LUMBAKE-107399 format. One record per residue (C-alpha): y negated, z, x; residue in one letter. Coordinates in steps of 0.001 Angstrom, whole numbers, plus 524288, in hexadecimal, padded with zeros to 5 digits. Example, Ala and Ser with C-alpha at 12.3 -4.5 7.8 and 13.67 -1.06 7.14 Angstrom:
8119481E788300CA 8042481BE483566S 
This chain:
07A608BF81AC9E8M 0719C8CAF2ACC9DT 0685D8C614AD784A 05EFF8D1C0AD98FD 0621B8DCA7AE286W 05FF48E80BAD84BA 066DC8E0A0ACDAFG 0722F8DDE6AD6C8L 0741C8EC34AD9E0A 072978F0CFACB60S 07C3E8E615AC6CAA 086798E8F2AD0D6F 08DEA8F3D6AC943A 08E978EA94ABD87S 08C8B8DC79AC0A7P 087F08D2C4AB6E8P 090D28CA87AAEBBS 08ECF8BE01AB692A 093DF8C4A8AC27AS 0A0428C9A0ABC33R 0AD9F8C2D8ABE7AP 0B2888B776AB64BW 0BE438B87DAAEA4A 0C74A8ACE2AAFDBF 0CD078ADE1AA188W 0DA538A713A9F5FF 0DB8F8A2F1A90E3L 0EA248A0CCA9214N 0F01C8A38DA8522D 0ED6D8A393A767FD 0E67C8B03DA7787T 0DE848B235A6AC4P 0CFD58B09FA6B96L 0CC8D8BEB7A680EP 0D5378C37DA72E1E 0CE558B9EEA7C80L 0C1118C01CA785EL 0C65C8CDA2A7A6BE 0C9E48C95CA8832Q 0BCBF8C4DEA8ACBL 0B79A8D209A868CD 0C0AF8D909A909DA 0BBEE8CF8BA9B06F 0ADBE8D310A990BA 0B0448E145A985DE 0B8758E028AA584A 0ACC98DA7DAAC44G 0AEB08CBB4AAC38F 0A1F48C38CAAAEEG 0A7588B64CAA94FT 0B32D8B054AA254V 0B9768A373AA561C 0C3888A027A9A4DP 0CE09896F0A9F04C 0D83C8900DA96C3A 0E4688933EA9E99R 0F341890E0A9E73I 0F901896B5A9256G 0ED9B893B6A88FCL 0F3518918BA7BDCS 0F44988493A7502E 0EDD788AF2A6906E 0E14F88D37A70FFI 0E2508814FA79B1G 0D82387C05A830EY 0CC0087573A7E85L 0D0A98766AA70DBT 0C8EF87BA3A649CP 0CFFB888A7A6660T 0CC29888C7A754CW 0BE278867FA715DW 0BE588919FA672BE 0C3AD89AE0A7138F 0B9FD896A8A7B94M 0AE9A897DFA7230R 0B2528A5B8A6E22A 0B4F98A9B2A7CD5I 0A8098A4D3A8145V 0A0958AAA8A7647A 0A7588B7CEA790AH 0A40D8B6F5A8728C 096748B461A832FA 096538C1C3A7B2CE 09C4D8C906A8638L 093378C377A907DG 09DCC8BC7DA9812L 09B578AF79A9E3CR 0A4EE8A493A9CD6V 0A8CF89AEFAA690V 0B0A888FF1A9FACL 0BD6388A2AAA652Y 0BE0087B6EAA5F5D 0CC9C8797BAA4BFE 0D90A87E58A9EE8A 0DF4F885E4AAA65S 0DC6E87DFDAB685Y 0D94B87596ABE99P 0CD68870C2AB75AS 0CA8986336AB317G 0D52785F58AA945A 0D1C8866A2A9C76A 0DFFB86AF1A9B51N 0E3C285D0AA9C09G 0DAB485703A9209L 0D3A084F6DA9C4CV 0DF348474AA9F3FT 0E379846D0A9045Q 0D68C84038A8DCFQ 0D8EE8361BA98BCN 0E50383634AA113P 0DDDE82EF4AABB1E 0D68483B5AAADFAY 0E224841D9AB3B2A 0E11A84697AC16CS 0E4CE83CE6ACBCBR 0EA2D83C85ADA04C 0ED2283423AE57AL 0FB6483191AE839R 10288829C6AF15ER 10F74821C6AF1AEA 1153E81BE9AFE1DS 11F8B81218B01D4V 124248115FB100DE 12B8080519B1531V 1301C7FFB5B227ED 12B857F23CB250CL 1345E7E9B0B2C66A 12F807DE69B3474P 129D47D31FB2B6DE 12D777DAF3B1F1EE 125DF7DACBB126CV 126A27E624B08A4R 120817EA4BAFC39Y 11F047F886AF8DDV 118C37FF81AED55R 114EA80D90AEECAP 1141681488AE1AAQ 112848221DADB96L 11A6081E25ACF8CG 118168164BAC2CDR 10BB281D1FABE7AS 10182813DCAB8D4L 0F6C581DBCABC23W 0F8C181CB7ACB13D 0EDE7814D7AD13DR 0EF7081011ADE9CR 0E47C813C4AE7F7V 0E91680DE6AF46EA 0F542808E0AFBD1T 0F68580BCCB0AB1V 10075805B7B1416V 1036D80E56B1FFFT 10A07808F1B2BDET 10AB480CDAB399FA 0FD9180672B3C92S 0F5F880D41B316EG 0F24E80C73B230DR 0EDCB80079B1B0FT 0E8D27FF7BB0CF4L 0F00E7F53FB050AV 0EECA7EFAAAF790T 0FB9D7EF59AF09EP 100387E375AE8C0E 103897E3C2ADAA2E 10B3D7F031AD6DDG 106CC7F735AE2ADG 110137EFA9AEBCAL 10C087EFA0AFA5FV 1108E7E4A9B02DCR 114A17E85DB101AL 117517DF4EB1B96T 11BEE7E1BFB2997A 112D47D6EEB2D0FT 106A07DE39B28ECD 10B937EC0EB2B05L 115507EB38B35FFG 123057F0ACB35A9T 126ED7FEF0B3372G 1237280975B298FR 1192780655B1FBBV 1145B81026B1541R 10D5180B94B0918V 1062F815F2B0166T 0FF4D81409AF46BS 0F5D281E91AEFBEF 0F45582024AE137F 0E90F825FDAD8C6D 0F31B82D37ACEFAA 0F2FA837BCAC473P 0F4E484405ACBD6S 0FD6684A82AC1A7G 0F4C8856DDAC391G 0F38E86121AB8C7T 0EC4086D6CAB5D8I 0F07787A16AB0A3R 0EE08879F8AA208G 0EAA48838BA97F9A 0F74288409A9076H 1052C88926A9466A 10B1D87BD1A9537W 100468768CA9E22Q 1027A87DC2AAA44D 105F1878ABAB7EBD 1134487250AB81EG 112D186EF3AA985S 11421860F0AA592A 109CE8646BA9BE4L 0FF59868F3AA5D8A 0F2B68626CAA39AP 0EEFF8566BAAC7BA 0E41785905AB5FCS 0D88784FBCAB55DA 0D23E84792AC005D 0C6F384FD0AC456L 0C225843BAACCDAM 0C0D783B9EAC125N 0B3A883C43ABA73P 0B8E68387CAACFDA 0C3C18427FAADB9A 0B9C984D46AB174V 0B050848B0AA67FA 0BC42849D4A9CD8A 0BEF1857BAAA204F 0B11E85BDFAA028L 0B035856ADA9279H 0BD3085C65A8E80L 0B99586A53A938ET 0ABDC86C49A972FH 0A550864EDA8C6CD 0AEC786C03A8273A 0AA8487941A8876Y 09C2F874F1A8620A 09EE1870BFA7840Q 0A50D87D47A749BH 09F4E887AAA7D21L 0928988188A813CG 0898B88B45A7AD1T 08D5589577A84EEW 08BB088C4DA9121F 0824489227A9A84G 082EF89FD1A942BS 08FE58A599A91EDT 096DD89972A9834I 09285898E4AA605V 09C1188F83AAD03A 0A78088649AAC82M 0B314888D9AB590F 0BA4787DC7ABB89T 0C76088195AC271D 0CE0687B3BACE2AE 0CBE086C46AC9FEP 0D60486519AD112E 0D57A85623AD18BA 0E40285381AD2F7I 0E85185E60AC9D7G 0F2F98685BACB1ER 100F1864CAACE75H 0FD3C85612AD17CA 1063384CD4AD7FEH 10B268508CAE513A 105A0848BAAF0A6D 0F9458455EAE95DA 0EAA984796AEBCEV 0DF91847FBAE231S 0DAA283A64ADE47W 0D32B8330AAD468T 0D04582495AD2B0P 0C6C081F6DADD02G 0C83082C7FAE4C4F 0CA1B82450AF166E 0BB658219CAF18AA 0B97083126AF17AD 0C34183340AFC1EL 0BD3C8284AB0482A 0AF9B82E5CB030AA 0B4B683C5DB0697A 0BB4483636B12C0A 0AF9482DEEB1671G 0B90F8228CB16D0A 0BA9E8152EB0FFFS 0C30E81370B0460I 0CCA980B5EB0C11E 0CDA3815C2B1650E 0CF9E82007B0C36T 0DA7F81918B05BFL 0E1CE81783B12FEL 0E0B082634B1438H 0E69E829CCB06ABL 0F2CB82D9DB0CCCE 0EB0E837F5B146CD 0E65583F34B08CAV 0F3C584489B05E6F 0F647849D0B1383D 0ECAB855C1B137FG 0E4CA8504DB1EFFG 0D66884C82B1F87P 0D77A84232B150AW 0DE1A84C3DB0C22A 0D1FF85563B0E37R 0C832849DBB0B68T 0D01F84694AFEABL 0CE55854C0AFB23E 0BFC8854D9AFDF4D 0BE9D8478FAF67FA 0C60284D6AAEACAV 0BD74859FCAEAF3G 0B0B58516FAEB4FA 0B4C484933ADFAAR 0B988854E8AD74FV 0AC7985B68ADA61G 0A4D184F00AD6CBR 0AC2884B1DACAB6I 0B20985749AC575Y 0A9C5862B7ACA73H 09C9985BBCAC94EA 09FBD85753ABBA3A 0A2EE86528AB81FQ 0968C86A74ABE90R 08E0B8608EAB791A 093828640DAAAC5W 092018728EAAD39C 083E5870E0AB178D 080E4868E8AA579A 0864C87436A9CD6H 07FF987F94AA35DG 08BE4885F8AA95EI 0914288788AB6F7A 09CE48809DABD63L 0A5F488929AC3D9T 0B3F988AC4AC76DG 0BB16886C0AD3BEH 0C06787A7CADA3AP 0CE9B877B0ADDADK 0CDBB87BE1AEBA9R 0C86B888A5AF107A 0C2A088271AFD1FD 0BC158768FAF710E 0ACC487543AF640V 0AA658683CAEFDEE 0AD3B86CAAAE1F9A 0A52C87951AE3CCL 097A68717BAE40AA 099BA86DD7AD5AAS 09BE987C4EAD0CBF 09001883CCACB2DT 096E488FF4ACF00W 0A0D288CA6ADA18P 0ADC589301AD9B0G 0BB3A893C4ADFA5Q 0C8C3899BAADC6BD 0D1B78A3DEAE290V 0DF7D8A3A5ADD11V 0EDFF8A526ADFCFW 0ECD88AF19AEAB0R 0E8458A47EAF39BW 0DE9C8AE07AF8D2V 0E2528BBDEAFC54L 0DF778C62FB06A8P 0E35F8C02DB13F6G 0E3678B2B1B190AP 0DFF88AB68B0C74T 0D3378B331B0BA1A 0CDC38AB17B1729L 0D66D89F39B1801H 0DBB489464B1055G 0D44088C06B06A3D 0D45689620AFC0CQ 0CCEB89F17B0475S 0C0AA8960BB0357A 0BF1389791AF4F0A 0B45F8A146AF2CEP 0AC3989D9BAFE24R 0ACF388EE1AFAEES 0A7A2891F8AED2AA 09D5989B96AF240A 098D0891DEAFCCFS 095BE887DBAF1E8A 08CEC892D2AEAFEA 086C88972CAF7B1I 082B2889A6AFBEDL 07CCC886F5AEEC3R 0753589392AEF26R 070B289098AFD7FR 06B128835CAF87AA 0656888974AEC8FD 063D989863AEC3BP 0631D89832ADD4BT 070A48923FADBF0D 078B989E5CADB95V 085BD89D76AD48EV 092868A547AD3ECP 09E148A1FAADC5BV 0A98C8A289AD3A6V 0B7D38A56BAD7A8N 0C3E28A58FACFEDE 0CCC18B051AD48FV 0D9388B7B9AD2CDY 0DFEE8AC1CACBD0G 0EEBE8ABCEACDCDA 0EEE88B707AD7DCY 0F9F68BC4EACF63G 0FD048C921AC868W 0FD218D04BAD5B9Q 0EF0A8CE41AD6E9L 0E9018DB8DAD9B3S 0DB218E174AD946F 0DCD38E240AE835D 0DE268D35FAE962E 0D3CE8D0B2ADF02M 0C9D58D91EAE687K 0CCAB8D211AF36DW 0CBB18C471AED06L 0BEEB8C855AE642A 0B8F88CCAAAF2E6D 0BE808C0D7AFA13W 0B8198B7BBAF03AL 0AB0D8BF5FAEF68S 0A8408C0CDAFDC3V 0AA2D8B1FDAFE92R 0A0478AF9EAF429G 0A68A8B03AAE694T 09DD58B634ADBEAT 0A4D68B2FCACF44A 0B3188B7C6ACD8BF 0BB8B8AFCCAC3F9L 0C60F8B919AC182V 0D36D8B218ABF9AH 0D75B8B4C5AB5F9A 0D6F78BC25AA8BCL 0E2728B7AAA9FEDF 0E09E8B714A912AA 0EF638B96DA90FAS 0FAA98BD26A9953V 104F38B9DEA8EEBR 111BF8B369A93DDD 10FFA8ACBAAA160N 100678ACEEAA09CR 101198B92EAA8B8A 106928B0D4AB446Y 0FC5F8A56EAB3CBE 0F3B28A616ABF18S 0F4BE8B4EDABE74E 0F0158BF2CABED9P 0E7EE8C1BBAB27CD 0DE408CB34AB6E1V 0D90C8CE51AA98FG 0DD588D583A9D4DL 0EB908D3ECA9F33H 0EBBD8DA98AAD08H 0EE248E8D5AAEBDA 0E1A98EA1BAB709W 0D8768E565AAC96W 0D23A8F2E6AAAD2P 0CF838F2EAAB988K 0C9F88E4E9ABA0EL 0BC7F8E82DAB62FP 0BABA8F00EAC2CAT 0BE808E3B5ACA46F 0B6688DAE7AC204L 0AA318E3C1AC4AEA 0ACDA8E269AD2F1Y 0AD498D35CAD1F2L 0A0BA8D383ACA69A 099588DBAEAD467R 09E638D36AADF67T 09A238C6EDAD7CAS 08D2B8CC11AD535M 08A1F8CED7AE340L 090058C215AE754G 0873D8BAF0ADDC8E 07ACB8C1E6AE355A 07E8D8BE86AF1BCL 0787A8B371AF7C2T 0805B8AE97B0370E 078F58A7E3B0DFAT 083AF8A55AB1822P 07EF589EE4B24F4S 08C1B8990CB27DDV 091B688C55B2132A 09F9F8882CB2141V 09EC887916B20F4A 0A77F872B9B1707V 0AB49864D9B1A12V 0B26585EAEB0EF2G 0B65E86674B0284D 0BD9C8715FB07F7R 0B78887D7AB0EF4V 0BBF2882EBB1C1FP 0C46B88E8FB1998V 0CCB489427B24C9D 0C2048903EB2F28E 0B83589933B2909V 0C08F8A622B27EBA 0B9F68ABE0B33B9P 0ACF08AB63B2C89L 0B2318B52CB2268Y 0B89F8BD47B2CBFE 0ABC88BEA1B34BDH 0A32F8C0C1B2841Q 09BE98B3F7B2A88I 0965F8AEC2B1D54G 0975889FD8B1AB0F 096A5895C9B102FV 09F3288969B0E9EY 095A887DC3B0F4AA 0996886F9DB0DA3P 094EA8684EB19DCV 08B3D85FF3B11FCS 083E586C09B0E01S 081A5870C6B1BD2L 075918695CB2059P 069D3870F6B1CB8G 0716187D0EB17A4A 06CEC885A9B2244G 078FF88BC3B263AF 0780689234B33ADS 085FA88E57B36F3T 09056884D8B31C3V 09E5488725B340CV 0A84087C23B3328C 0B672878D9B3596R 0B8978718BB422FP 0BCDF86521B3A13A 0AF9E86549B32DED 0A6C98675BB3EE9A 0A2C9858F2B3FC4D 09F5485871B3189A 09774864D8B3256V 09050860F1B3E98R 08CB3853B4B388FA 0866F85AE9B2CF3A 0805586553B35F0L 07CFF85E5EB42F4P 0746B869EAB46F4K 07B26874E7B3FC8G 0821788044B4519P 0911987D3BB433FV 09BFE8867EB468BV 0A9CA88158B46EFI 0B37088A91B40DCA 0BD5388925B4C14E 0C23789261B55FFG 0C3F08A0E4B566BD 0B63A8A5ADB55E0R 0ADA089B27B5056W 0A65F8A40FB4657W 0A15F8AD76B512EE 093028A876B50C2G 091F48AA09B4272L 08B188B5D5B3C76T 0937D8BF32B3460P 08E258C53DB2770E 08F5A8D340B21FBG 08FCB8E083B283DP 096D28E4C9B34C5R 0A4B88E8A4B343CV 0A5EC8F64BB3952A 0B4D48F6BBB38F5S 0BFAB8EF3AB32D5G 0C44B8E0EDB325DK 0B7B28D937B3309A 0BF528CCA7B2FA5A 0C29E8D17CB2257D 0B4638D3A7B1E64L 0AE8B8C8DCB1596R 09F9B8C809B146DV 096E68C115B0AE4R 088D48C2ACB0DC7A 07B318BE09B0857G 0701A8C24CB00C6S 0739E8CB87AF57FL 068358CC24AEBCBA 05E958CAB4AF6C7G 065328D4AFAFF63L 06E838D2A0B0B21A 07BEF8D351B0542G 08A898D223B0A0AV 097B48D33EB03DEQ 0A2308D8D0B0BAAL 0B0D68D7C0B086DT 0BD458DD28B0F50N 0C7B88D2FCB0E83E 0D07F8DAA4B1712G 0D9DA8E67BB1589E 0D2E08EFFDB1E21D 0C5E78F690B1D21A 0B9AF8F0FBB2361I 0AEC18F96AB26FFV 0A0888F270B2660V 093AF8F7A8B29E5E 08AD08F80AB1D9BT 07C738FA09B19E9A 074378F842B0E77G 07CAA8F8F0B016BA 08B0C8F74AAFE54V 08E4B8F0CEAF123W 09CB08F3B1AECF4D 0A0408EA10AE27DP 0ACCD8F202ADFB6W 0A62E8FEA6ADBABT 098CA8F845AD799G 091D39020FAE0CFQ 086B78FF2FAEA66I 08528908E5AF559V 07CA790B0FB00D3A 0848D905F0B0C68A 08A7890FA2B161AP 08AA190BFEB2487P 09836905C8B22C8T 0A0509019EB1768W 0AF33900C7B16BAT 0B4BF8F4BEB103CL 0C20A8F7F0B0BD1Q 0CBD48ED35B088AR 0C7EB8E578AFCEDR 0B9B58EADCAFED7A 0AD4A8E299AFC74S 09FF58E736AFC12I 0922C8E199AFCBAW 0874A8E660B0593L 078898E55EB0356T 06DF98E821B0D95D 066AA8F084B03E4A 06AAA8FBA3AFB48V 067A28FA93AECFAP 061D190619AE594A 06E98907C5ADD1AC 076AB90985AE965A 07D7991622AEB6BT 080FA91D60AF836T 08EA091F2AAFC63L 0934B92D77AFDD4P 0979093163B0BC4D 0A4BF936A7B0673T 0AD2692AF2B092DC 0B8A59302AB10FCT 0C49793807B0CCFP 0C34994646B0D8FG 0CCE595102B08E6P 0D81C94D55AFF9AD 0D73595040AF0FCV 0E40995235AEA77A 0E7E7949FBADF61L 0F21894F84AD5A5S 0FA1994C05AC997G 0FA5F93DF3ACABEW 0FE64937FAABD5BS 0FCE092ACCAB643T 0FAD9925A3AA8EFD 106FA91D99AA8F2H 1142492462AA454P 11C9591E58AAE6DD 113C992057AB9C3I 1132892E56ABE8CA 10A3692E04ACABDG 106B4926ECAD6DDL 10F7191C1FADB4FG 1132390E0DAD8C6D 1161190CFAACA60W 11E49900B1ACC72T 1291C9098BAD166R 12A4590F93AC41CT 1338A90588ABC77P 12B359069CAAFD3P 11F0A9029FAB6EEC 124798F794ABFB6E 11D3D8ED65AB822R 112BB8F58BAB2DFF 1054E8EFA9AB580A 0F9618F7F1AB067G 0F18F9039BAB36AT 0F65D911D6AB629V 0ECF091CE0AB753T 0EFF992780AC156Y 0E9CF93495AC0BFR 0E88294014AC9F6A 0E0CD94CF7ACA9FA 0D8EA952C3AD628F 0D10D95E93AD7F6E 0C3A595FC8ADE1EL 0BB0896B56AE17AD 0AF4196333ADE4FA 0ABA895584ADA93A 0ADD194D4AAE6EAS 0ADF29405DAED0ED 0BBBB93AE3AEE5AL 0C37392F9AAF46EL 0CF2392AC4AED97L 0D9E692286AF43ED 0E49191D7BAEB06L 0ED3C91830AF5B3G 0F4AA90CDAAF050K 0F258907DEAE2A8V 0F8D18FCAAADB1FG 0EF8C8F6B0AD81BD 0E1B78FAFCAD275A 0DD66908E5ACFEEA 0D15C90DC3AC87BS 0CDCA91BE2ACAF8I 0C79C92620AC284R 0C45693414AC511V 0C2F593D15AB95BN 0C2E993245AB096G 0B85B92A51AB6E6E 0BA4B91D7BABE53P 0B76991F67ACCF2V 0BD2B91365AD3DCA 0C529906CDAD312A 0CEC990445ADE18S 0D5398F6F2ADCB4F 0DA4A8F4A1AEA9CW 0DD948FB9FAF6A1A 0D8CA90484AFC2AP 0D8F290C12AEF08Y 0CE7691583AF30CR 0C2CD91AB2AEBA5C 0B820924AFAEC3CR 0B6CA92E67AE0EBI 0A8A693361AE03AA 0A56A94163ADE1AT 0A00093F22AD0A4Q 0AD4E93A81ACBBDA 0B406947E3ACF33T 0B26F955E5ACB11V 0B57D962E4AD00CA 0C36096716ACB5EG 0CD9495DDEAC601E 0CB2394F12AC6BBN 0D3C1943FFAC1B6I 0D56493730AC8FAV 0DAD392BEDAC17DE 0DF4991ECFAC80CV 0E2BC91354ABF12A 0EB3490A26AC64FV 0EDC78FB93AC195T 0F8C08F475AC829N 0FC4B8E63CAC9B5S 0FFAB8DD91ABE0EM 1095B8D70FAC735A 1129B8E21CAC3E6N 112578DE61AB4D4R 112198CF83AB6AEY 11A7F8CE0EAC394E 1220D8DA44AC4B4G 11C5A8DB7EAD1B0A 11D8C8EAA0AD358L 1118E8EB9BADACBL 10E5D8F9A2ADEA2P 106C28FF9FAD2EES 0FF5E90B78AD044G 0F8B391643AD86EL 1020C9169CAE49FL 0F99991FB0AECA7G 0F92C9282AAF43BP 0ECDA92CC6AEE05V 0E32D9347DAF504R 0D6D193B56AF07DL 0CDB2940CCAFAC5N 0C03994756AFACFL 0B5F793DEDAFFE2A 0B1379428DB0D74A 0A3DD93E81B1416P 0A57C932A0B1BC5S 0A5B493483B2AF6A 
């Protein structure tokens, strides 16, 4: 991170390697090692700064996972990254979720398999003076350990101790007549799995690797020995230099595809649950039925599981990483949990599966909490220790599908950044798209994508955004109280819509933290007031509860203010603010000082107002660096300039229009360059409007690049120095969606127009 003001400004056009995006690299085939090293060359040239190599579904048996050949490949990969100046983040699993070492943990000891709590019930009707014996059972497994047996009648619940064989004696004399339910709760193997590294180990396969019990210290120790210790043995010479971190991915105590009607458990976990509930063990056992119904006891169980996974799994990982001079990063299972984040050196989260998109999911639902929950962990640490400055990591674009566009990618990048993300783990770059590999958590955003030549422009944008985000010190005065392990989400949406900065803070961290206001859910008010008996507490309830809080950022002159997102603080010693338009219509804001535009890499002296188009994000500082330029006052369209002779470099595409309407090009995914000529009396400032484009356009004038326009509105300014008197040539290279090739989506492709070129007129 560049911390000083002059250095920040000078590095803005070309940020340092540590600020550049991370490549989540899927080693998913038997790709020869020389070809893998060539891919690394391409990643470095494109603008990635960090690589996270990951064993992924499709990895060949010839290479294997944690085999001698695997270590040969990994040594060569890390050595080559060191030569290229690429940092390496090691991935601790074969595919995901982490903790099983591709099934090797349970192969070492089957008792280390993940476990769960299951229930079996028998109901009977007792007649007067009747005696009955019943035996609730899950089956004949010798691994099922009874935790408790509860008898439920109309008068309540009672704990009982079964007789030999689990038989429960019921008598009308003791229980009364009528319906009686006997439920036994068993600590049992969960049947959970992970997605393994090889084709025969995916979800649904009988050979999918068994998940491990992440709440069992012995199982976690076995995992660390099989993976982390082996990495240290083979790659330790690069630890702390080229290798900077270990990445753990969605650790899940119960595993994937576990038994239905089951919850996470481990032997003796009733004591953890009782402590989380503030109840006795006996009372807790009486409430085991309630952990399955989604109510308060289910939430308490979730909190207790999170706390134990944090204490047993994450803390052990953190201790190992600390001892070996690298960071622990990655992300927990849930997007709205906070317990695990305390153990990460570099806190992180995940955005996948189109769970977040423009619209309601941007502000509502547990996934919308992801970036701010991770950023809050980093902000609170820095608030306690100003020297504790760490990146906030977010995995992004995973499984968004082949229809993912730069338009969506830009919106998601800004959505993450304005909420505090400073390191983008780009999911994913596939080593191979052979066979069905192209459809495994697609898209591949790397070498096998038609937009690869355009990706460096986007990566440079992410790098500039990250660099500014790393340099920003947020000091929000509003804390949103977190009671338990899950952050409030829907309740805080008005804070975003009214440009009120906040940080999520566990209630235990609030005393003495110095926040001017604490916001909480109505259900959490008693707990918050108990922690802050004299503190200012605002209950997030009613229509206008936020009105007394102070917004951040500049005044909105016109447009929908509710779509403006703001992140403010101190930027290398100056007042700095990030502004992002998450809506579809332009927003005009009043500006002063300097405008930093991460898309173009330019810093300009701020005019009185600035128009944020859709998908626009800028940064403002209250001072203007020496390298800043001044915007010309030619910003509105003047007289038309005629464009003539449109042609392309594709034999089947004659001119403007949707090339999917031409049968030979229905499934064509790639780049087509359109050319046209225009005449000028003298070199002039111009405004170019491409109309509709499918999907991303790069513009050159007279052979020189002038702009990249990857989302609507597809408009750009052509500076005077790019033009000449007489004939000029404009070239528009359009790259379309890979969904046409892989899915036959027939998405509109090409330069659709109408295209307009105008002389730039002085602003009014």
